C-alpha positions as CSV (number, residue, x, y, z in Angstrom):
1,X,-14.7,9.2,-6.8
2,X,-13.0,6.0,-7.2
3,X,-9.3,5.0,-7.3
4,X,-8.7,4.2,-10.8
5,X,-6.1,1.2,-11.0
6,X,-6.5,0.2,-14.3
7,X,-3.3,1.6,-15.5
8,X,-0.7,-0.1,-13.2
9,X,1.1,-2.6,-15.5
10,X,1.5,-6.5,-15.1
11,X,-1.5,-6.9,-12.6
12,X,-4.8,-6.2,-12.6
13,X,-6.0,-5.4,-8.8
14,X,-9.6,-6.9,-7.8
15,X,-9.7,-4.7,-4.4
16,X,-8.6,-2.1,-3.0
17,X,-7.9,-1.6,1.0
18,X,-8.9,1.9,2.1
19,X,-9.2,2.5,5.8
20,X,-8.8,1.4,8.0
21,X,-5.9,-0.2,6.9
22,X,-4.2,2.8,5.3
23,X,-2.2,5.5,6.3
24,X,-2.1,9.4,5.5
25,X,1.2,11.3,4.9
26,X,1.7,14.8,3.4
27,X,4.3,14.7,0.3
28,X,5.1,18.1,-2.1
29,X,2.4,19.6,-0.2
30,X,-0.4,17.2,-0.7
31,X,-2.2,14.5,1.1
32,X,-1.7,11.2,0.1
33,X,-3.2,7.6,1.0
34,X,-0.7,4.5,1.1
35,X,-2.5,1.3,1.1
36,X,-2.9,-1.8,-0.5
37,X,-4.4,-3.3,-3.4
38,X,-4.2,-6.9,-5.2
39,X,-6.2,-10.1,-6.5
40,X,-7.7,-12.6,-4.4
41,X,-6.4,-15.6,-3.7
42,X,-8.8,-19.0,-5.2
43,X,-7.9,-22.8,-4.3
44,X,-4.7,-23.7,-6.1
45,X,-3.5,-19.8,-6.8
46,X,-2.1,-17.0,-4.5
47,X,-3.3,-13.7,-4.5
48,X,-1.0,-10.4,-5.8
49,X,-0.9,-8.0,-3.4
50,X,1.0,-4.5,-4.2
51,X,1.3,-1.3,-1.8
52,X,0.3,1.9,-3.9
53,X,0.0,5.8,-3.1
54,X,-2.8,7.8,-4.2
55,X,-2.8,11.6,-4.1
56,X,-5.7,13.1,-2.1
57,X,-7.9,16.4,-2.1
58,X,-7.2,18.4,0.7
59,X,-9.9,17.2,2.7
60,X,-9.1,13.7,2.1
61,X,-12.6,13.2,0.3
62,X,-11.4,12.0,-3.2
63,X,-8.6,11.1,-4.9
64,X,-6.9,13.7,-7.4
65,X,-4.7,11.8,-9.3
66,X,-3.5,8.2,-10.2
67,X,-2.7,5.7,-8.3
68,X,1.2,4.9,-8.0
69,X,3.1,1.2,-7.4
70,X,5.5,1.9,-4.5
71,X,5.8,-2.1,-3.5
72,X,9.0,-2.5,-1.7
73,X,11.2,-5.6,-2.5
74,X,10.2,-8.4,-0.8
75,X,12.6,-9.1,2.4
76,X,13.6,-12.9,3.1
77,X,11.4,-13.0,6.1
78,X,8.2,-12.2,4.5
79,X,7.3,-14.8,2.0
80,X,4.5,-13.1,0.6
81,X,5.0,-9.5,0.3
82,X,3.0,-6.6,2.4
83,X,-0.3,-8.1,4.5
84,X,-1.4,-4.6,5.4
85,X,-0.3,-1.1,5.9
86,X,0.0,0.4,9.4
87,X,0.9,4.4,10.3
88,X,3.1,6.6,9.1
89,X,5.8,9.3,10.5
90,X,7.6,11.8,9.1
91,X,11.4,12.9,10.7
92,X,13.3,15.7,9.1
93,X,11.5,15.1,5.7
94,X,11.6,11.7,5.5
95,X,8.3,9.3,5.5
96,X,8.7,6.1,7.0
97,X,5.3,3.5,6.7
98,X,5.0,0.3,9.0
99,X,3.7,-2.5,7.5
100,X,2.7,-6.0,8.6
101,X,4.6,-8.9,6.3
102,X,2.8,-11.6,5.0
103,X,3.7,-15.3,5.0
104,X,2.1,-18.8,4.9
105,X,2.7,-19.4,8.2
106,X,0.6,-16.4,9.5
107,X,3.3,-15.3,11.7
108,X,3.1,-11.8,12.0
109,X,6.3,-9.6,11.2
110,X,6.6,-5.7,11.3
111,X,8.4,-4.2,8.9
112,X,9.6,-0.3,7.9
113,X,9.8,1.3,4.5
114,X,10.8,4.5,3.6
115,X,8.5,6.8,1.2
116,X,11.2,8.4,-1.5
């Protein structure tokens, strides 16, 4: 099964980054994958990259629901949003995901977002 993205408003993703650049977390008793999806940059254009979460089967073999756009607001230091997703951790019922912020200078900055 494939992860459907055609229901997301405002953009049409051309690719999706599934492992190794994704993270698994549990929410409401179900495993989810958080990853990036987007459009490819071409000459003179900038690709659009968004963060999505997808509910998965218990064995992580296939999606069992629609992807949800969970892209956080861009931070001042990012200049391009989220480049890739890192690991996740849940502490006292709160789930946090590390991510690599993108910017045109190729500097790598690490951010943390809370999944709510």
